[in-house]
mmCIF file of the N, C-alpha and C atoms, coordinates in Angstrom:
data_MODEL
# 
_entry.id   MODEL 
# 
loop_
_atom_site.group_PDB 
_atom_site.id 
_atom_site.type_symbol 
_atom_site.label_atom_id 
_atom_site.label_alt_id 
_atom_site.label_comp_id 
_atom_site.label_asym_id 
_atom_site.label_entity_id 
_atom_site.label_seq_id 
_atom_site.pdbx_PDB_ins_code 
_atom_site.Cartn_x 
_atom_site.Cartn_y 
_atom_site.Cartn_z 
_atom_site.occupancy 
_atom_site.B_iso_or_equiv 
_atom_site.pdbx_formal_charge 
_atom_site.auth_seq_id 
_atom_site.auth_comp_id 
_atom_site.auth_asym_id 
_atom_site.auth_atom_id 
_atom_site.pdbx_PDB_model_num 
ATOM 1   N N  . MET A 1 1  ? 0.857   -1.177 0.000  1.00 0.00 ? 1  MET A N  1 
ATOM 2   C CA . MET A 1 1  ? 0.000   0.000  0.000  1.00 0.00 ? 1  MET A CA 1 
ATOM 3   C C  . MET A 1 1  ? 0.898   1.233  0.000  1.00 0.00 ? 1  MET A C  1 
ATOM 4   N N  . SER A 1 2  ? 0.589   2.173  -0.879 1.00 0.00 ? 2  SER A N  1 
ATOM 5   C CA . SER A 1 2  ? 1.372   3.402  -0.936 1.00 0.00 ? 2  SER A CA 1 
ATOM 6   C C  . SER A 1 2  ? 1.041   4.290  0.267  1.00 0.00 ? 2  SER A C  1 
ATOM 7   N N  . THR A 1 3  ? 1.881   5.286  0.480  1.00 0.00 ? 3  THR A N  1 
ATOM 8   C CA . THR A 1 3  ? 1.644   6.238  1.563  1.00 0.00 ? 3  THR A CA 1 
ATOM 9   C C  . THR A 1 3  ? 0.330   6.965  1.344  1.00 0.00 ? 3  THR A C  1 
ATOM 10  N N  . HIS A 1 4  ? 0.050   7.332  0.074  1.00 0.00 ? 4  HIS A N  1 
ATOM 11  C CA . HIS A 1 4  ? -1.207  8.023  -0.228 1.00 0.00 ? 4  HIS A CA 1 
ATOM 12  C C  . HIS A 1 4  ? -2.399  7.145  0.125  1.00 0.00 ? 4  HIS A C  1 
ATOM 13  N N  . SER A 1 5  ? -2.330  5.871  -0.257 1.00 0.00 ? 5  SER A N  1 
ATOM 14  C CA . SER A 1 5  ? -3.420  4.936  0.045  1.00 0.00 ? 5  SER A CA 1 
ATOM 15  C C  . SER A 1 5  ? -3.597  4.778  1.543  1.00 0.00 ? 5  SER A C  1 
ATOM 16  N N  . ALA A 1 6  ? -2.496  4.667  2.259  1.00 0.00 ? 6  ALA A N  1 
ATOM 17  C CA . ALA A 1 6  ? -2.560  4.499  3.709  1.00 0.00 ? 6  ALA A CA 1 
ATOM 18  C C  . ALA A 1 6  ? -3.171  5.725  4.370  1.00 0.00 ? 6  ALA A C  1 
ATOM 19  N N  . ASN A 1 7  ? -2.781  6.916  3.910  1.00 0.00 ? 7  ASN A N  1 
ATOM 20  C CA . ASN A 1 7  ? -3.336  8.145  4.483  1.00 0.00 ? 7  ASN A CA 1 
ATOM 21  C C  . ASN A 1 7  ? -4.822  8.273  4.183  1.00 0.00 ? 7  ASN A C  1 
ATOM 22  N N  . THR A 1 8  ? -5.204  7.971  2.949  1.00 0.00 ? 8  THR A N  1 
ATOM 23  C CA . THR A 1 8  ? -6.618  8.029  2.573  1.00 0.00 ? 8  THR A CA 1 
ATOM 24  C C  . THR A 1 8  ? -7.414  7.019  3.388  1.00 0.00 ? 8  THR A C  1 
ATOM 25  N N  . ALA A 1 9  ? -6.911  5.810  3.506  1.00 0.00 ? 9  ALA A N  1 
ATOM 26  C CA . ALA A 1 9  ? -7.589  4.770  4.279  1.00 0.00 ? 9  ALA A CA 1 
ATOM 27  C C  . ALA A 1 9  ? -7.787  5.224  5.718  1.00 0.00 ? 9  ALA A C  1 
ATOM 28  N N  . ALA A 1 10 ? -6.764  5.792  6.310  1.00 0.00 ? 10 ALA A N  1 
ATOM 29  C CA . ALA A 1 10 ? -6.847  6.253  7.701  1.00 0.00 ? 10 ALA A CA 1 
ATOM 30  C C  . ALA A 1 10 ? -7.861  7.384  7.844  1.00 0.00 ? 10 ALA A C  1 
ATOM 31  N N  . ARG A 1 11 ? -7.879  8.299  6.887  1.00 0.00 ? 11 ARG A N  1 
ATOM 32  C CA . ARG A 1 11 ? -8.841  9.410  6.962  1.00 0.00 ? 11 ARG A CA 1 
ATOM 33  C C  . ARG A 1 11 ? -10.284 8.907  6.904  1.00 0.00 ? 11 ARG A C  1 
ATOM 34  N N  . PHE A 1 12 ? -10.534 7.954  6.012  1.00 0.00 ? 12 PHE A N  1 
ATOM 35  C CA . PHE A 1 12 ? -11.890 7.395  5.910  1.00 0.00 ? 12 PHE A CA 1 
ATOM 36  C C  . PHE A 1 12 ? -12.291 6.738  7.233  1.00 0.00 ? 12 PHE A C  1 
ATOM 37  N N  . ARG A 1 13 ? -11.424 5.899  7.754  1.00 0.00 ? 13 ARG A N  1 
ATOM 38  C CA . ARG A 1 13 ? -11.744 5.176  8.985  1.00 0.00 ? 13 ARG A CA 1 
ATOM 39  C C  . ARG A 1 13 ? -11.933 6.135  10.158 1.00 0.00 ? 13 ARG A C  1 
ATOM 40  N N  . GLU A 1 14 ? -11.009 7.071  10.318 1.00 0.00 ? 14 GLU A N  1 
ATOM 41  C CA . GLU A 1 14 ? -11.102 8.032  11.417 1.00 0.00 ? 14 GLU A CA 1 
ATOM 42  C C  . GLU A 1 14 ? -12.367 8.875  11.318 1.00 0.00 ? 14 GLU A C  1 
ATOM 43  N N  . SER A 1 15 ? -12.732 9.278  10.108 1.00 0.00 ? 15 SER A N  1 
ATOM 44  C CA . SER A 1 15 ? -13.948 10.077 9.919  1.00 0.00 ? 15 SER A CA 1 
ATOM 45  C C  . SER A 1 15 ? -15.191 9.268  10.268 1.00 0.00 ? 15 SER A C  1 
ATOM 46  N N  . ARG A 1 16 ? -15.197 8.003  9.869  1.00 0.00 ? 16 ARG A N  1 
ATOM 47  C CA . ARG A 1 16 ? -16.348 7.137  10.193 1.00 0.00 ? 16 ARG A CA 1 
ATOM 48  C C  . ARG A 1 16 ? -16.469 6.949  11.696 1.00 0.00 ? 16 ARG A C  1 
ATOM 49  N N  . ILE A 1 17 ? -15.366 6.676  12.353 1.00 0.00 ? 17 ILE A N  1 
ATOM 50  C CA . ILE A 1 17 ? -15.385 6.460  13.802 1.00 0.00 ? 17 ILE A CA 1 
ATOM 51  C C  . ILE A 1 17 ? -15.802 7.736  14.521 1.00 0.00 ? 17 ILE A C  1 
ATOM 52  N N  . ARG A 1 18 ? -15.263 8.876  14.073 1.00 0.00 ? 18 ARG A N  1 
ATOM 53  C CA . ARG A 1 18 ? -15.626 10.165 14.671 1.00 0.00 ? 18 ARG A CA 1 
ATOM 54  C C  . ARG A 1 18 ? -17.130 10.422 14.547 1.00 0.00 ? 18 ARG A C  1 
ATOM 55  N N  . ALA A 1 19 ? -17.727 9.962  13.442 1.00 0.00 ? 19 ALA A N  1 
ATOM 56  C CA . ALA A 1 19 ? -19.167 10.143 13.229 1.00 0.00 ? 19 ALA A CA 1 
ATOM 57  C C  . ALA A 1 19 ? -19.994 9.136  14.026 1.00 0.00 ? 19 ALA A C  1 
ATOM 58  N N  . GLY A 1 20 ? -19.319 8.153  14.620 1.00 0.00 ? 20 GLY A N  1 
ATOM 59  C CA . GLY A 1 20 ? -20.031 7.161  15.431 1.00 0.00 ? 20 GLY A CA 1 
ATOM 60  C C  . GLY A 1 20 ? -20.801 6.144  14.612 1.00 0.00 ? 20 GLY A C  1 
ATOM 61  N N  . LEU A 1 21 ? -20.334 5.873  13.386 1.00 0.00 ? 21 LEU A N  1 
ATOM 62  C CA . LEU A 1 21 ? -21.040 4.944  12.507 1.00 0.00 ? 21 LEU A CA 1 
ATOM 63  C C  . LEU A 1 21 ? -20.263 3.645  12.340 1.00 0.00 ? 21 LEU A C  1 
ATOM 64  N N  . SER A 1 22 ? -21.003 2.563  12.225 1.00 0.00 ? 22 SER A N  1 
ATOM 65  C CA . SER A 1 22 ? -20.388 1.295  11.855 1.00 0.00 ? 22 SER A CA 1 
ATOM 66  C C  . SER A 1 22 ? -20.169 1.307  10.350 1.00 0.00 ? 22 SER A C  1 
ATOM 67  N N  . VAL A 1 23 ? -19.425 0.360  9.851  1.00 0.00 ? 23 VAL A N  1 
ATOM 68  C CA . VAL A 1 23 ? -19.214 0.251  8.411  1.00 0.00 ? 23 VAL A CA 1 
ATOM 69  C C  . VAL A 1 23 ? -20.555 0.058  7.711  1.00 0.00 ? 23 VAL A C  1 
ATOM 70  N N  . ARG A 1 24 ? -21.384 -0.797 8.255  1.00 0.00 ? 24 ARG A N  1 
ATOM 71  C CA . ARG A 1 24 ? -22.696 -1.059 7.654  1.00 0.00 ? 24 ARG A CA 1 
ATOM 72  C C  . ARG A 1 24 ? -23.563 0.211  7.646  1.00 0.00 ? 24 ARG A C  1 
ATOM 73  N N  . GLU A 1 25 ? -23.549 0.955  8.739  1.00 0.00 ? 25 GLU A N  1 
ATOM 74  C CA . GLU A 1 25 ? -24.339 2.196  8.809  1.00 0.00 ? 25 GLU A CA 1 
ATOM 75  C C  . GLU A 1 25 ? -23.830 3.226  7.800  1.00 0.00 ? 25 GLU A C  1 
ATOM 76  N N  . LEU A 1 26 ? -22.521 3.341  7.679  1.00 0.00 ? 26 LEU A N  1 
ATOM 77  C CA . LEU A 1 26 ? -21.967 4.281  6.706  1.00 0.00 ? 26 LEU A CA 1 
ATOM 78  C C  . LEU A 1 26 ? -22.317 3.869  5.282  1.00 0.00 ? 26 LEU A C  1 
ATOM 79  N N  . ALA A 1 27 ? -22.224 2.580  4.999  1.00 0.00 ? 27 ALA A N  1 
ATOM 80  C CA . ALA A 1 27 ? -22.572 2.106  3.653  1.00 0.00 ? 27 ALA A CA 1 
ATOM 81  C C  . ALA A 1 27 ? -24.027 2.433  3.330  1.00 0.00 ? 27 ALA A C  1 
ATOM 82  N N  . LYS A 1 28 ? -24.913 2.248  4.293  1.00 0.00 ? 28 LYS A N  1 
ATOM 83  C CA . LYS A 1 28 ? -26.334 2.549  4.075  1.00 0.00 ? 28 LYS A CA 1 
ATOM 84  C C  . LYS A 1 28 ? -26.543 4.046  3.837  1.00 0.00 ? 28 LYS A C  1 
ATOM 85  N N  . ALA A 1 29 ? -25.925 4.879  4.675  1.00 0.00 ? 29 ALA A N  1 
ATOM 86  C CA . ALA A 1 29 ? -26.075 6.330  4.528  1.00 0.00 ? 29 ALA A CA 1 
ATOM 87  C C  . ALA A 1 29 ? -25.457 6.819  3.218  1.00 0.00 ? 29 ALA A C  1 
ATOM 88  N N  . ALA A 1 30 ? -24.309 6.276  2.849  1.00 0.00 ? 30 ALA A N  1 
ATOM 89  C CA . ALA A 1 30 ? -23.662 6.664  1.593  1.00 0.00 ? 30 ALA A CA 1 
ATOM 90  C C  . ALA A 1 30 ? -24.496 6.215  0.398  1.00 0.00 ? 30 ALA A C  1 
ATOM 91  N N  . SER A 1 31 ? -25.103 5.051  0.496  1.00 0.00 ? 31 SER A N  1 
ATOM 92  C CA . SER A 1 31 ? -25.980 4.562  -0.580 1.00 0.00 ? 31 SER A CA 1 
ATOM 93  C C  . SER A 1 31 ? -27.155 5.505  -0.784 1.00 0.00 ? 31 SER A C  1 
ATOM 94  N N  . GLU A 1 32 ? -27.729 5.962  0.313  1.00 0.00 ? 32 GLU A N  1 
ATOM 95  C CA . GLU A 1 32 ? -28.847 6.903  0.226  1.00 0.00 ? 32 GLU A CA 1 
ATOM 96  C C  . GLU A 1 32 ? -28.385 8.219  -0.401 1.00 0.00 ? 32 GLU A C  1 
ATOM 97  N N  . ALA A 1 33 ? -27.201 8.683  -0.021 1.00 0.00 ? 33 ALA A N  1 
ATOM 98  C CA . ALA A 1 33 ? -26.672 9.931  -0.575 1.00 0.00 ? 33 ALA A CA 1 
ATOM 99  C C  . ALA A 1 33 ? -26.371 9.782  -2.064 1.00 0.00 ? 33 ALA A C  1 
ATOM 100 N N  . ALA A 1 34 ? -25.881 8.612  -2.461 1.00 0.00 ? 34 ALA A N  1 
ATOM 101 C CA . ALA A 1 34 ? -25.491 8.383  -3.854 1.00 0.00 ? 34 ALA A CA 1 
ATOM 102 C C  . ALA A 1 34 ? -26.664 8.015  -4.750 1.00 0.00 ? 34 ALA A C  1 
ATOM 103 N N  . GLY A 1 35 ? -27.717 7.497  -4.146 1.00 0.00 ? 35 GLY A N  1 
ATOM 104 C CA . GLY A 1 35 ? -28.836 7.014  -4.946 1.00 0.00 ? 35 GLY A CA 1 
ATOM 105 C C  . GLY A 1 35 ? -28.515 5.709  -5.654 1.00 0.00 ? 35 GLY A C  1 
ATOM 106 N N  . ARG A 1 36 ? -27.501 5.017  -5.161 1.00 0.00 ? 36 ARG A N  1 
ATOM 107 C CA . ARG A 1 36 ? -27.096 3.714  -5.697 1.00 0.00 ? 36 ARG A CA 1 
ATOM 108 C C  . ARG A 1 36 ? -26.420 2.950  -4.569 1.00 0.00 ? 36 ARG A C  1 
ATOM 109 N N  . PRO A 1 37 ? -26.328 1.648  -4.695 1.00 0.00 ? 37 PRO A N  1 
ATOM 110 C CA . PRO A 1 37 ? -25.720 0.873  -3.608 1.00 0.00 ? 37 PRO A CA 1 
ATOM 111 C C  . PRO A 1 37 ? -24.229 1.152  -3.435 1.00 0.00 ? 37 PRO A C  1 
ATOM 112 N N  . ILE A 1 38 ? -23.849 1.346  -2.198 1.00 0.00 ? 38 ILE A N  1 
ATOM 113 C CA . ILE A 1 38 ? -22.444 1.342  -1.799 1.00 0.00 ? 38 ILE A CA 1 
ATOM 114 C C  . ILE A 1 38 ? -22.383 0.309  -0.684 1.00 0.00 ? 38 ILE A C  1 
ATOM 115 N N  . TYR A 1 39 ? -21.676 -0.757 -0.926 1.00 0.00 ? 39 TYR A N  1 
ATOM 116 C CA . TYR A 1 39 ? -21.706 -1.908 -0.046 1.00 0.00 ? 39 TYR A CA 1 
ATOM 117 C C  . TYR A 1 39 ? -20.691 -1.792 1.093  1.00 0.00 ? 39 TYR A C  1 
ATOM 118 N N  . PRO A 1 40 ? -21.002 -2.410 2.233  1.00 0.00 ? 40 PRO A N  1 
ATOM 119 C CA . PRO A 1 40 ? -20.039 -2.422 3.343  1.00 0.00 ? 40 PRO A CA 1 
ATOM 120 C C  . PRO A 1 40 ? -18.665 -2.927 2.914  1.00 0.00 ? 40 PRO A C  1 
ATOM 121 N N  . LYS A 1 41 ? -18.632 -3.885 1.996  1.00 0.00 ? 41 LYS A N  1 
ATOM 122 C CA . LYS A 1 41 ? -17.357 -4.411 1.503  1.00 0.00 ? 41 LYS A CA 1 
ATOM 123 C C  . LYS A 1 41 ? -16.525 -3.298 0.861  1.00 0.00 ? 41 LYS A C  1 
ATOM 124 N N  . THR A 1 42 ? -17.183 -2.384 0.165  1.00 0.00 ? 42 THR A N  1 
ATOM 125 C CA . THR A 1 42 ? -16.482 -1.253 -0.449 1.00 0.00 ? 42 THR A CA 1 
ATOM 126 C C  . THR A 1 42 ? -15.856 -0.366 0.619  1.00 0.00 ? 42 THR A C  1 
ATOM 127 N N  . ILE A 1 43 ? -16.622 -0.078 1.671  1.00 0.00 ? 43 ILE A N  1 
ATOM 128 C CA . ILE A 1 43 ? -16.109 0.744  2.770  1.00 0.00 ? 43 ILE A CA 1 
ATOM 129 C C  . ILE A 1 43 ? -14.912 0.049  3.422  1.00 0.00 ? 43 ILE A C  1 
ATOM 130 N N  . HIS A 1 44 ? -15.032 -1.260 3.671  1.00 0.00 ? 44 HIS A N  1 
ATOM 131 C CA . HIS A 1 44 ? -13.914 -2.027 4.247  1.00 0.00 ? 44 HIS A CA 1 
ATOM 132 C C  . HIS A 1 44 ? -12.672 -1.911 3.370  1.00 0.00 ? 44 HIS A C  1 
ATOM 133 N N  . ARG A 1 45 ? -12.839 -2.081 2.076  1.00 0.00 ? 45 ARG A N  1 
ATOM 134 C CA . ARG A 1 45 ? -11.692 -2.019 1.156  1.00 0.00 ? 45 ARG A CA 1 
ATOM 135 C C  . ARG A 1 45 ? -11.040 -0.639 1.174  1.00 0.00 ? 45 ARG A C  1 
ATOM 136 N N  . ILE A 1 46 ? -11.851 0.401  1.194  1.00 0.00 ? 46 ILE A N  1 
ATOM 137 C CA . ILE A 1 46 ? -11.309 1.758  1.251  1.00 0.00 ? 46 ILE A CA 1 
ATOM 138 C C  . ILE A 1 46 ? -10.509 1.923  2.538  1.00 0.00 ? 46 ILE A C  1 
ATOM 139 N N  . GLU A 1 47 ? -11.086 1.505  3.661  1.00 0.00 ? 47 GLU A N  1 
ATOM 140 C CA . GLU A 1 47 ? -10.439 1.690  4.957  1.00 0.00 ? 47 GLU A CA 1 
ATOM 141 C C  . GLU A 1 47 ? -9.170  0.852  5.117  1.00 0.00 ? 47 GLU A C  1 
ATOM 142 N N  . ARG A 1 48 ? -9.039  -0.198 4.348  1.00 0.00 ? 48 ARG A N  1 
ATOM 143 C CA . ARG A 1 48 ? -7.832  -1.036 4.407  1.00 0.00 ? 48 ARG A CA 1 
ATOM 144 C C  . ARG A 1 48 ? -6.856  -0.711 3.278  1.00 0.00 ? 48 ARG A C  1 
ATOM 145 N N  . GLY A 1 49 ? -7.211  0.255  2.449  1.00 0.00 ? 49 GLY A N  1 
ATOM 146 C CA . GLY A 1 49 ? -6.334  0.644  1.352  1.00 0.00 ? 49 GLY A CA 1 
ATOM 147 C C  . GLY A 1 49 ? -6.182  -0.440 0.305  1.00 0.00 ? 49 GLY A C  1 
ATOM 148 N N  . GLU A 1 50 ? -7.239  -1.214 0.096  1.00 0.00 ? 50 GLU A N  1 
ATOM 149 C CA . GLU A 1 50 ? -7.182  -2.358 -0.818 1.00 0.00 ? 50 GLU A CA 1 
ATOM 150 C C  . GLU A 1 50 ? -7.736  -2.074 -2.208 1.00 0.00 ? 50 GLU A C  1 
ATOM 151 N N  . LEU A 1 51 ? -7.813  -0.832 -2.591 1.00 0.00 ? 51 LEU A N  1 
ATOM 152 C CA . LEU A 1 51 ? -8.318  -0.501 -3.918 1.00 0.00 ? 51 LEU A CA 1 
ATOM 153 C C  . LEU A 1 51 ? -7.187  -0.562 -4.930 1.00 0.00 ? 51 LEU A C  1 
ATOM 154 N N  . VAL A 1 52 ? -7.490  -1.033 -6.107 1.00 0.00 ? 52 VAL A N  1 
ATOM 155 C CA . VAL A 1 52 ? -6.484  -1.201 -7.157 1.00 0.00 ? 52 VAL A CA 1 
ATOM 156 C C  . VAL A 1 52 ? -5.804  0.130  -7.482 1.00 0.00 ? 52 VAL A C  1 
ATOM 157 N N  . THR A 1 53 ? -6.592  1.185  -7.600 1.00 0.00 ? 53 THR A N  1 
ATOM 158 C CA . THR A 1 53 ? -6.035  2.493  -7.956 1.00 0.00 ? 53 THR A CA 1 
ATOM 159 C C  . THR A 1 53 ? -5.464  3.228  -6.760 1.00 0.00 ? 53 THR A C  1 
ATOM 160 N N  . GLY A 1 54 ? -5.779  2.771  -5.566 1.00 0.00 ? 54 GLY A N  1 
ATOM 161 C CA . GLY A 1 54 ? -5.326  3.452  -4.358 1.00 0.00 ? 54 GLY A CA 1 
ATOM 162 C C  . GLY A 1 54 ? -6.272  4.539  -3.893 1.00 0.00 ? 54 GLY A C  1 
ATOM 163 N N  . VAL A 1 55 ? -7.171  4.968  -4.787 1.00 0.00 ? 55 VAL A N  1 
ATOM 164 C CA . VAL A 1 55 ? -8.128  6.022  -4.457 1.00 0.00 ? 55 VAL A CA 1 
ATOM 165 C C  . VAL A 1 55 ? -9.508  5.563  -4.895 1.00 0.00 ? 55 VAL A C  1 
ATOM 166 N N  . PRO A 1 56 ? -10.510 5.695  -4.031 1.00 0.00 ? 56 PRO A N  1 
ATOM 167 C CA . PRO A 1 56 ? -11.861 5.287  -4.419 1.00 0.00 ? 56 PRO A CA 1 
ATOM 168 C C  . PRO A 1 56 ? -12.441 6.179  -5.517 1.00 0.00 ? 56 PRO A C  1 
ATOM 169 N N  . HIS A 1 57 ? -13.447 5.661  -6.203 1.00 0.00 ? 57 HIS A N  1 
ATOM 170 C CA . HIS A 1 57 ? -14.159 6.408  -7.245 1.00 0.00 ? 57 HIS A CA 1 
ATOM 171 C C  . HIS A 1 57 ? -14.703 7.696  -6.630 1.00 0.00 ? 57 HIS A C  1 
ATOM 172 N N  . MET A 1 58 ? -14.603 8.798  -7.357 1.00 0.00 ? 58 MET A N  1 
ATOM 173 C CA . MET A 1 58 ? -15.016 10.094 -6.812 1.00 0.00 ? 58 MET A CA 1 
ATOM 174 C C  . MET A 1 58 ? -16.488 10.145 -6.419 1.00 0.00 ? 58 MET A C  1 
ATOM 175 N N  . ALA A 1 59 ? -17.356 9.434  -7.135 1.00 0.00 ? 59 ALA A N  1 
ATOM 176 C CA . ALA A 1 59 ? -18.781 9.418  -6.767 1.00 0.00 ? 59 ALA A CA 1 
ATOM 177 C C  . ALA A 1 59 ? -18.953 8.749  -5.405 1.00 0.00 ? 59 ALA A C  1 
ATOM 178 N N  . THR A 1 60 ? -18.155 7.728  -5.137 1.00 0.00 ? 60 THR A N  1 
ATOM 179 C CA . THR A 1 60 ? -18.208 7.061  -3.835 1.00 0.00 ? 60 THR A CA 1 
ATOM 180 C C  . THR A 1 60 ? -17.680 7.986  -2.753 1.00 0.00 ? 60 THR A C  1 
ATOM 181 N N  . VAL A 1 61 ? -16.573 8.658  -3.036 1.00 0.00 ? 61 VAL A N  1 
ATOM 182 C CA . VAL A 1 61 ? -16.001 9.601  -2.062 1.00 0.00 ? 61 VAL A CA 1 
ATOM 183 C C  . VAL A 1 61 ? -17.019 10.695 -1.735 1.00 0.00 ? 61 VAL A C  1 
ATOM 184 N N  . ALA A 1 62 ? -17.672 11.230 -2.756 1.00 0.00 ? 62 ALA A N  1 
ATOM 185 C CA . ALA A 1 62 ? -18.658 12.293 -2.544 1.00 0.00 ? 62 ALA A CA 1 
ATOM 186 C C  . ALA A 1 62 ? -19.819 11.809 -1.685 1.00 0.00 ? 62 ALA A C  1 
ATOM 187 N N  . ALA A 1 63 ? -20.298 10.591 -1.936 1.00 0.00 ? 63 ALA A N  1 
ATOM 188 C CA . ALA A 1 63 ? -21.412 10.048 -1.157 1.00 0.00 ? 63 ALA A CA 1 
ATOM 189 C C  . ALA A 1 63 ? -20.998 9.787  0.281  1.00 0.00 ? 63 ALA A C  1 
ATOM 190 N N  . VAL A 1 64 ? -19.803 9.253  0.483  1.00 0.00 ? 64 VAL A N  1 
ATOM 191 C CA . VAL A 1 64 ? -19.316 9.001  1.845  1.00 0.00 ? 64 VAL A CA 1 
ATOM 192 C C  . VAL A 1 64 ? -19.125 10.326 2.574  1.00 0.00 ? 64 VAL A C  1 
ATOM 193 N N  . ALA A 1 65 ? -18.550 11.303 1.902  1.00 0.00 ? 65 ALA A N  1 
ATOM 194 C CA . ALA A 1 65 ? -18.367 12.617 2.526  1.00 0.00 ? 65 ALA A CA 1 
ATOM 195 C C  . ALA A 1 65 ? -19.705 13.214 2.946  1.00 0.00 ? 65 ALA A C  1 
ATOM 196 N N  . GLN A 1 66 ? -20.691 13.128 2.074  1.00 0.00 ? 66 GLN A N  1 
ATOM 197 C CA . GLN A 1 66 ? -22.020 13.649 2.402  1.00 0.00 ? 66 GLN A CA 1 
ATOM 198 C C  . GLN A 1 66 ? -22.615 12.901 3.590  1.00 0.00 ? 66 GLN A C  1 
ATOM 199 N N  . ALA A 1 67 ? -22.487 11.593 3.597  1.00 0.00 ? 67 ALA A N  1 
ATOM 200 C CA . ALA A 1 67 ? -23.030 10.787 4.694  1.00 0.00 ? 67 ALA A CA 1 
ATOM 201 C C  . ALA A 1 67 ? -22.348 11.109 6.025  1.00 0.00 ? 67 ALA A C  1 
ATOM 202 N N  . LEU A 1 68 ? -21.066 11.448 5.965  1.00 0.00 ? 68 LEU A N  1 
ATOM 203 C CA . LEU A 1 68 ? -20.310 11.765 7.186  1.00 0.00 ? 68 LEU A CA 1 
ATOM 204 C C  . LEU A 1 68 ? -20.402 13.237 7.570  1.00 0.00 ? 68 LEU A C  1 
ATOM 205 N N  . GLY A 1 69 ? -20.904 14.058 6.657  1.00 0.00 ? 69 GLY A N  1 
ATOM 206 C CA . GLY A 1 69 ? -20.988 15.495 6.921  1.00 0.00 ? 69 GLY A CA 1 
ATOM 207 C C  . GLY A 1 69 ? -19.626 16.171 6.893  1.00 0.00 ? 69 GLY A C  1 
ATOM 208 N N  . VAL A 1 70 ? -18.739 15.673 6.012  1.00 0.00 ? 70 VAL A N  1 
ATOM 209 C CA . VAL A 1 70 ? -17.405 16.259 5.870  1.00 0.00 ? 70 VAL A CA 1 
ATOM 210 C C  . VAL A 1 70 ? -17.178 16.638 4.413  1.00 0.00 ? 70 VAL A C  1 
ATOM 211 N N  . GLU A 1 71 ? -16.100 17.350 4.162  1.00 0.00 ? 71 GLU A N  1 
ATOM 212 C CA . GLU A 1 71 ? -15.723 17.718 2.802  1.00 0.00 ? 71 GLU A CA 1 
ATOM 213 C C  . GLU A 1 71 ? -14.934 16.575 2.161  1.00 0.00 ? 71 GLU A C  1 
ATOM 214 N N  . ILE A 1 72 ? -14.981 16.503 0.853  1.00 0.00 ? 72 ILE A N  1 
ATOM 215 C CA . ILE A 1 72 ? -14.207 15.496 0.126  1.00 0.00 ? 72 ILE A CA 1 
ATOM 216 C C  . ILE A 1 72 ? -12.722 15.634 0.471  1.00 0.00 ? 72 ILE A C  1 
ATOM 217 N N  . THR A 1 73 ? -12.266 16.864 0.595  1.00 0.00 ? 73 THR A N  1 
ATOM 218 C CA . THR A 1 73 ? -10.855 17.082 0.920  1.00 0.00 ? 73 THR A CA 1 
ATOM 219 C C  . THR A 1 73 ? -10.474 16.517 2.285  1.00 0.00 ? 73 THR A C  1 
ATOM 220 N N  . ASP A 1 74 ? -11.440 16.431 3.200  1.00 0.00 ? 74 ASP A N  1 
ATOM 221 C CA . ASP A 1 74 ? -11.175 15.831 4.510  1.00 0.00 ? 74 ASP A CA 1 
ATOM 222 C C  . ASP A 1 74 ? -10.859 14.346 4.374  1.00 0.00 ? 74 ASP A C  1 
ATOM 223 N N  . LEU A 1 75 ? -11.447 13.709 3.388  1.00 0.00 ? 75 LEU A N  1 
ATOM 224 C CA . LEU A 1 75 ? -11.246 12.277 3.188  1.00 0.00 ? 75 LEU A CA 1 
ATOM 225 C C  . LEU A 1 75 ? -10.024 11.963 2.333  1.00 0.00 ? 75 LEU A C  1 
ATOM 226 N N  . LEU A 1 76 ? -9.791  12.757 1.302  1.00 0.00 ? 76 LEU A N  1 
ATOM 227 C CA . LEU A 1 76 ? -8.701  12.462 0.385  1.00 0.00 ? 76 LEU A CA 1 
ATOM 228 C C  . LEU A 1 76 ? -7.385  13.103 0.782  1.00 0.00 ? 76 LEU A C  1 
ATOM 229 N N  . GLY A 1 77 ? -7.447  14.281 1.358  1.00 0.00 ? 77 GLY A N  1 
ATOM 230 C CA . GLY A 1 77 ? -6.230  14.950 1.780  1.00 0.00 ? 77 GLY A CA 1 
ATOM 231 C C  . GLY A 1 77 ? -5.510  15.659 0.652  1.00 0.00 ? 77 GLY A C  1 
ATOM 232 N N  . PRO A 1 78 ? -4.599  16.525 1.012  1.00 0.00 ? 78 PRO A N  1 
ATOM 233 C CA . PRO A 1 78 ? -3.909  17.344 0.022  1.00 0.00 ? 78 PRO A CA 1 
ATOM 234 C C  . PRO A 1 78 ? -2.994  16.561 -0.909 1.00 0.00 ? 78 PRO A C  1 
ATOM 235 N N  . GLU A 1 79 ? -2.430  15.451 -0.453 1.00 0.00 ? 79 GLU A N  1 
ATOM 236 C CA . GLU A 1 79 ? -1.494  14.725 -1.308 1.00 0.00 ? 79 GLU A CA 1 
ATOM 237 C C  . GLU A 1 79 ? -2.184  14.044 -2.470 1.00 0.00 ? 79 GLU A C  1 
ATOM 238 N N  . VAL A 1 80 ? -3.469  13.763 -2.365 1.00 0.00 ? 80 VAL A N  1 
ATOM 239 C CA . VAL A 1 80 ? -4.209  13.172 -3.470 1.00 0.00 ? 80 VAL A CA 1 
ATOM 240 C C  . VAL A 1 80 ? -4.775  14.265 -4.369 1.00 0.00 ? 80 VAL A C  1 
ATOM 241 N N  . LEU A 1 81 ? -5.251  15.329 -3.778 1.00 0.00 ? 81 LEU A N  1 
ATOM 242 C CA . LEU A 1 81 ? -5.864  16.393 -4.563 1.00 0.00 ? 81 LEU A CA 1 
ATOM 243 C C  . LEU A 1 81 ? -4.832  17.300 -5.241 1.00 0.00 ? 81 LEU A C  1 
ATOM 244 N N  . ASN A 1 82 ? -3.645  17.431 -4.657 1.00 0.00 ? 82 ASN A N  1 
ATOM 245 C CA . ASN A 1 82 ? -2.570  18.252 -5.217 1.00 0.00 ? 82 ASN A CA 1 
ATOM 246 C C  . ASN A 1 82 ? -1.280  17.435 -5.215 1.00 0.00 ? 82 ASN A C  1 
ATOM 247 N N  . PRO A 1 83 ? -1.141  16.477 -6.132 1.00 0.00 ? 83 PRO A N  1 
ATOM 248 C CA . PRO A 1 83 ? -0.018  15.554 -6.080 1.00 0.00 ? 83 PRO A CA 1 
ATOM 249 C C  . PRO A 1 83 ? 1.340   16.169 -6.429 1.00 0.00 ? 83 PRO A C  1 
ATOM 250 N N  . CYS A 1 84 ? 1.388   17.423 -6.835 1.00 0.00 ? 84 CYS A N  1 
ATOM 251 C CA . CYS A 1 84 ? 2.673   18.035 -7.240 1.00 0.00 ? 84 CYS A CA 1 
ATOM 252 C C  . CYS A 1 84 ? 3.543   18.336 -6.043 1.00 0.00 ? 84 CYS A C  1 
# 
């Protein structure tokens, strides 16, 4: 896992815990925000940094951010949004 993936994974997990949600609860809330299914397995993979690209799909990030009441930048961090 790259440093970027590890940082992103940690931000997702910390934000979920801070919100007091289980993985299943976050997946349900994110699904409602997205208007499409986001499965608990997806949340687990994000939190463990197990995504092939290292960064989740932006639509998923946006739905999770909305469900958590945070900004997308809070989840992805500056190293992903400004890689230079």
